[in-house]
N, C-alpha and C positions, 0 to 999 in steps of 0.2 A: 504493500500499499504506499503510495507517495506521501510526502510530508503535507501538501496541501489538503489531500483528502482526509488525512489523519487530523488536522487541524479542524477541518469542516465537520467531521463527525464529533470532535470534542465540544464544538459549539452546540451542535444538535443535542447531545447528551446533557450539557449544562442546562439548556433551555428545558428539556424534557423533566428536569427535576423541579421546575416551577410549576405552580397551579396556573397562573395567568401571567401574561407579559403584555407590555405596551410598547410599541416601537414608534419612535419619532420617524415617520416615513416621508422623506423628501422626494422620493422617486429617482433619485441618483443610484449610482452603483452599490455604494456601501449599504444603504438602508434596504434596497432591493434584494441584495444577497442575504442580508439578516433576515428579512421577511420570509424568504424562500426556505432558508434553513429552520426558521421557527415553525413554518408550516409542516416540514418534514417531521418535526418533533411530536406532533399530536397534542401539544399543549394549546390552551385557549389563547389566541393571539389577537390583539387589537392593534392595527397599523393606523396611526393618526397623522393627517397632514393639516397644517395650518393654513387657512385660506386668508390672504392679506393683500392689500393693494401694493405693498412692497415687493411681491413676487413678480408682477407684471408678466412679460411674454416668457420669461424663463420658467416660470411655474406651469404655464401651458405647455411648453415644450416637454418638461418632465412628465406631465400627465400623458401626453402622447406616447413617450417612450415606455411607460409602464402599460399602456394599452396594447402596444405592439409586442411586448414580452410579457404576457400575463405570468402571474404566479400561481 
């Protein structure tokens, strides 16, 4: 098993030990990977994205990215 897969499995195992988790979900790579790993853990997961005028077009781009690559 390669090092990356070992680390991903460690994250899944750590999340699985929790009853519930909340993820601050930006739609970027980091929070998308974390949300995907959390989903694999079978733990109750809530991913939250703040909606603000400060996000502008960048926020819309991130929403499209996560629509293209669903978790």
